[in-house]
C-alpha positions as CSV (number, residue, x, y, z in Angstrom):
1,X,-1.1,7.1,17.6
2,X,2.6,6.6,17.0
3,X,4.9,9.2,15.5
4,X,4.7,7.8,12.1
5,X,0.9,7.7,12.3
6,X,0.9,11.4,13.2
7,X,3.2,12.1,10.2
8,X,0.8,10.3,7.9
9,X,-2.2,12.3,9.2
10,X,-0.3,15.6,8.8
11,X,0.8,14.6,5.3
12,X,-2.8,13.9,4.4
13,X,-3.9,17.3,5.8
14,X,-1.1,19.1,4.0
15,X,-1.7,17.4,0.6
16,X,-5.5,17.5,0.3
17,X,-5.8,21.4,0.0
18,X,-4.0,21.1,-3.4
19,X,-6.7,18.7,-4.7
20,X,-10.1,19.5,-6.0
21,X,-12.9,20.1,-3.5
22,X,-14.5,16.7,-4.1
23,X,-12.8,13.8,-2.3
24,X,-13.1,10.1,-2.4
25,X,-13.2,7.2,0.1
26,X,-12.2,3.9,-1.4
27,X,-12.8,0.5,0.2
28,X,-11.6,-2.8,-1.3
29,X,-11.4,-6.4,0.1
30,X,-10.0,-9.6,-1.4
31,X,-9.5,-13.2,-0.6
32,X,-6.3,-15.1,-1.6
33,X,-4.7,-18.5,-1.1
34,X,-1.3,-17.0,-0.1
35,X,0.2,-13.6,0.2
36,X,3.3,-13.1,-2.0
37,X,5.6,-10.1,-1.7
38,X,8.9,-9.4,-3.4
39,X,9.8,-13.0,-3.9
40,X,8.6,-14.2,-0.5
41,X,5.5,-16.1,0.6
42,X,4.7,-13.8,3.6
43,X,1.6,-15.7,4.5
44,X,0.0,-19.0,3.4
45,X,-3.5,-20.5,3.7
46,X,-6.7,-18.5,3.2
47,X,-6.0,-14.8,3.7
48,X,-8.3,-11.8,3.8
49,X,-6.9,-8.4,2.6
50,X,-8.6,-5.1,3.1
51,X,-7.7,-1.5,2.0
52,X,-9.4,1.7,3.1
53,X,-8.1,5.0,1.7
54,X,-9.0,8.7,1.4
55,X,-7.9,10.6,-1.7
56,X,-8.6,13.6,-3.8
57,X,-11.1,13.1,-6.6
58,X,-8.3,12.5,-9.2
59,X,-6.3,10.0,-7.0
60,X,-3.2,12.2,-7.0
61,X,-2.9,12.2,-3.2
62,X,-3.9,9.3,-1.0
63,X,-3.6,8.2,2.6
64,X,-4.7,4.6,3.4
65,X,-4.8,1.7,5.8
66,X,-4.1,-1.9,4.6
67,X,-4.7,-5.0,6.6
68,X,-4.2,-8.7,5.9
69,X,-4.9,-11.8,8.1
70,X,-4.9,-15.5,7.6
71,X,-8.0,-17.4,8.7
72,X,-5.9,-19.5,11.0
73,X,-4.2,-16.5,12.5
74,X,-0.7,-17.5,11.5
75,X,-0.3,-14.3,9.3
76,X,-1.3,-10.8,10.6
77,X,-0.3,-7.5,9.1
78,X,-1.5,-3.9,9.5
79,X,0.0,-1.1,7.3
80,X,-0.4,2.6,6.9
81,X,0.6,4.5,3.7
82,X,0.7,7.7,1.8
83,X,0.8,7.9,-1.9
84,X,1.3,10.5,-4.7
85,X,0.3,9.6,-8.3
86,X,0.4,11.8,-11.4
87,X,0.7,11.0,-15.2
88,X,2.1,7.6,-14.6
89,X,4.6,8.6,-11.9
90,X,3.9,7.1,-8.5
91,X,5.6,7.8,-5.1
92,X,4.6,5.8,-2.0
93,X,5.8,5.5,1.6
94,X,4.5,2.6,3.7
95,X,4.8,1.7,7.4
96,X,4.8,-2.1,7.2
97,X,3.9,-3.9,10.5
98,X,3.8,-7.6,10.3
99,X,2.9,-8.8,13.8
100,X,2.8,-12.5,13.0
101,X,4.5,-14.9,15.4
102,X,8.3,-15.2,14.8
103,X,8.8,-11.8,13.2
104,X,11.9,-10.1,14.5
105,X,11.6,-7.3,17.0
106,X,9.6,-6.9,20.3
107,X,6.2,-7.0,18.6
108,X,5.1,-3.7,20.1
109,X,3.5,-1.3,17.7
110,X,4.8,1.9,19.3
111,X,8.4,0.8,19.4
112,X,10.6,2.5,16.8
113,X,14.0,1.9,18.3
114,X,16.2,0.5,15.5
115,X,17.3,-2.5,17.5
116,X,13.8,-3.5,18.8
117,X,11.2,-2.4,16.3
118,X,9.1,-4.8,14.3
119,X,8.2,-2.1,11.7
120,X,9.6,-1.5,8.2
121,X,9.5,1.9,6.6
122,X,9.4,1.4,2.8
123,X,9.8,4.1,0.1
124,X,8.9,3.2,-3.5
125,X,8.9,5.0,-6.8
126,X,7.6,3.8,-10.1
127,X,6.6,4.9,-13.6
128,X,3.9,3.5,-15.8
129,X,4.8,4.0,-19.5
130,X,1.2,3.0,-20.4
131,X,-0.3,6.3,-19.1
132,X,1.5,8.6,-21.6
133,X,3.1,6.4,-24.2
134,X,0.5,3.6,-24.4
135,X,3.3,1.1,-23.7
136,X,2.2,-1.3,-20.9
137,X,5.5,-1.4,-19.0
138,X,6.0,-0.3,-15.4
139,X,9.4,0.1,-13.8
140,X,9.7,0.4,-10.0
141,X,12.3,0.8,-7.2
142,X,11.6,0.3,-3.5
143,X,14.1,0.6,-0.6
144,X,13.5,-0.1,3.1
145,X,14.7,3.0,4.9
146,X,14.0,2.3,8.6
147,X,13.1,-0.6,10.8
148,X,14.1,-4.3,11.3
149,X,16.1,-4.4,8.0
150,X,19.3,-5.0,10.0
151,X,20.1,-8.7,9.6
152,X,20.7,-11.2,12.4
153,X,23.7,-9.1,13.7
154,X,21.4,-6.1,14.2
155,X,24.3,-3.7,13.8
156,X,23.4,-1.6,10.8
157,X,20.6,-0.8,8.4
158,X,21.3,-2.6,5.1
159,X,18.7,-0.7,3.0
160,X,17.3,-3.8,1.2
161,X,16.1,-2.8,-2.3
162,X,13.7,-4.4,-4.7
163,X,13.5,-3.4,-8.4
164,X,10.9,-4.7,-10.8
165,X,9.8,-4.5,-14.4
166,X,6.2,-5.6,-15.1
167,X,4.5,-5.8,-18.5
168,X,0.9,-6.5,-19.6
169,X,1.1,-9.2,-22.3
170,X,-2.6,-9.2,-23.1
171,X,-5.6,-7.1,-22.3
172,X,-9.2,-7.5,-23.5
173,X,-12.7,-6.9,-22.2
174,X,-12.7,-10.2,-20.2
175,X,-9.0,-11.2,-19.7
176,X,-5.6,-9.7,-18.8
177,X,-2.3,-11.5,-18.7
178,X,0.7,-10.0,-16.9
179,X,4.4,-10.9,-16.4
180,X,7.1,-9.4,-14.2
181,X,10.7,-9.8,-13.2
182,X,12.2,-8.5,-9.9
183,X,15.6,-8.4,-8.3
184,X,17.0,-7.7,-4.9
185,X,20.2,-6.2,-3.4
186,X,21.3,-4.1,-0.4
187,X,22.7,-0.6,-0.5
188,X,24.7,-1.1,2.7
189,X,25.4,-4.9,3.0
190,X,27.3,-6.4,5.8
191,X,31.0,-7.1,5.3
192,X,31.2,-10.8,4.5
193,X,34.7,-11.1,6.2
194,X,33.4,-9.7,9.5
195,X,29.9,-11.2,9.3
196,X,30.2,-14.4,7.2
197,X,26.7,-15.7,8.1
198,X,24.7,-12.6,7.3
199,X,22.3,-12.4,4.4
200,X,22.8,-9.7,1.8
201,X,19.3,-8.3,2.3
202,X,15.9,-8.9,3.9
203,X,14.6,-10.8,0.9
204,X,17.4,-13.3,0.4
205,X,20.8,-14.6,1.2
206,X,22.4,-12.9,-1.8
207,X,21.7,-10.3,-4.4
208,X,20.0,-11.5,-7.6
209,X,16.7,-12.2,-9.4
210,X,14.1,-13.4,-6.8
211,X,10.7,-12.7,-8.2
212,X,9.5,-13.9,-11.7
213,X,5.8,-13.9,-12.2
214,X,3.2,-14.9,-14.8
215,X,-0.5,-14.5,-14.1
216,X,-3.9,-14.2,-15.7
217,X,-7.0,-12.3,-14.5
218,X,-10.6,-13.0,-15.5
219,X,-12.6,-9.8,-15.2
220,X,-15.6,-11.3,-13.5
221,X,-18.8,-9.2,-13.1
222,X,-21.6,-10.2,-10.7
223,X,-24.5,-7.9,-11.5
224,X,-23.1,-4.4,-11.4
225,X,-20.1,-5.4,-9.3
226,X,-16.5,-6.1,-10.6
227,X,-15.1,-9.2,-8.9
228,X,-11.9,-10.2,-10.9
229,X,-10.5,-13.6,-10.3
230,X,-6.7,-14.1,-10.7
231,X,-4.2,-16.9,-10.8
232,X,-0.5,-16.3,-10.6
233,X,2.7,-18.3,-10.5
234,X,5.9,-16.9,-8.8
235,X,9.4,-18.3,-9.2
236,X,12.3,-17.3,-6.9
237,X,15.6,-18.4,-8.5
238,X,17.6,-16.8,-5.7
239,X,16.0,-19.1,-3.1
240,X,15.2,-21.9,-5.6
241,X,11.5,-21.8,-4.7
242,X,8.2,-21.4,-6.5
243,X,4.7,-20.5,-5.3
244,X,1.1,-20.4,-6.8
245,X,-1.6,-18.0,-5.7
246,X,-5.3,-17.6,-6.6
247,X,-7.3,-14.6,-5.5
248,X,-10.7,-12.9,-5.9
249,X,-11.8,-9.3,-5.3
250,X,-14.8,-9.3,-3.0
251,X,-15.6,-5.6,-3.0
252,X,-14.2,-2.5,-4.7
253,X,-16.2,0.7,-3.8
254,X,-15.6,4.4,-4.2
255,X,-17.7,6.9,-2.4
256,X,-17.4,10.6,-3.3
257,X,-17.8,13.4,-0.7
258,X,-18.3,17.0,-1.8
259,X,-18.3,18.7,1.6
260,X,-18.4,16.6,4.7
261,X,-16.3,13.5,5.1
262,X,-16.2,13.0,8.9
263,X,-18.6,10.1,8.9
264,X,-17.7,6.9,7.1
265,X,-20.3,5.7,4.6
266,X,-22.3,2.5,5.3
267,X,-20.2,0.6,2.7
268,X,-17.1,1.0,4.8
269,X,-18.8,0.4,8.1
270,X,-20.4,-2.8,6.9
271,X,-17.2,-4.3,5.6
272,X,-14.9,-2.9,8.3
273,X,-14.7,-6.2,10.1
274,X,-12.0,-7.3,7.7
275,X,-9.7,-4.6,9.1
276,X,-8.1,-5.0,12.5
277,X,-9.7,-2.8,15.1
278,X,-6.6,-0.7,15.7
279,X,-6.6,0.2,12.0
280,X,-10.1,1.5,12.1
281,X,-9.2,3.4,15.2
282,X,-6.2,5.1,13.5
283,X,-8.3,5.5,10.4
284,X,-11.0,7.5,12.4
285,X,-8.3,9.7,13.8
286,X,-6.9,10.5,10.4
287,X,-10.4,11.0,8.9
288,X,-11.4,13.3,11.7
289,X,-8.3,15.4,11.2
290,X,-8.8,15.6,7.5
291,X,-12.6,16.3,8.0
292,X,-11.9,19.2,10.3
293,X,-9.4,20.7,7.8
294,X,-11.9,20.0,4.9
295,X,-14.6,21.8,6.8
296,X,-12.4,24.9,7.2
297,X,-11.6,24.8,3.5
298,X,-15.3,24.4,2.6
299,X,-16.3,27.4,4.9
300,X,-13.6,29.5,3.3
301,X,-14.8,28.5,-0.2
302,X,-18.4,29.5,0.7
303,X,-17.2,32.8,2.1
304,X,-15.3,33.5,-1.0
305,X,-18.3,32.7,-3.1
306,X,-20.5,35.0,-0.9
307,X,-18.0,37.9,-1.3
308,X,-18.0,37.4,-5.0
309,X,-21.8,37.6,-5.2
310,X,-21.8,40.8,-3.2
311,X,-19.3,42.3,-5.6
312,X,-21.4,41.3,-8.5
313,X,-24.5,43.0,-6.9
314,X,-22.5,46.2,-6.4
315,X,-21.5,46.3,-10.1
């Protein structure tokens, strides 16, 4: 496992003690006609997405694995992330690894040298006003901190930044309609006099509005299962482009574990083929590390309860 993978595992181990004893494994998978991200069409054609995460029962702390792959193999991505969420406030750090053909860098997963890596380390913060104020507005800020965000010259990190405001226009039992506006800029752009051909940031040639979306979701239910279907249009004024995407959620499963979480439930094992094999391998390493820690915590908890019962008997 790479250094960042180790950091993620250690982060999960350090965060979970502050959660409740119950913990949750979440598995979701979806199918989409293209993968849109911050004004860009990262992948087109039929794409499978999959997310496996481990969190405390209240979803405050989470560590997860995300994978996406086009059916024709042109788009391939495998990410690792840690996330903190509380009362509408959300903080996330993602290791983004797109290993599709043509991506800058040497294409080797365990390379983190700034001039050679294919990774991107993304830090994002957001606040959802709907949680406390009942106003369905979310504001977010995300900056690329480390990785191949260095332009063609490959001389400096430009710290490409994406900011977004999203608003739920309509929400009912069956339907939801959402709209959003996003913009891009660099915190450390190249000097145009020295590097006249350089883009301002990873997402576009210049700073500006690059992601305007309008979408609708039908909250489809098949038996007891939620399988929402979405359609979304995205406009990119900065690049003068537009894209359309349709998607459907295939599974969305939570499994609660009170004591032992070392073994993945059947729901994750059966759907694991959506996730690249290395993701599952890294996932097992993280889950085992957390399971060992959780076992220690559970044993300590049982010992404390036993001591408490003895004291009560003496009284």
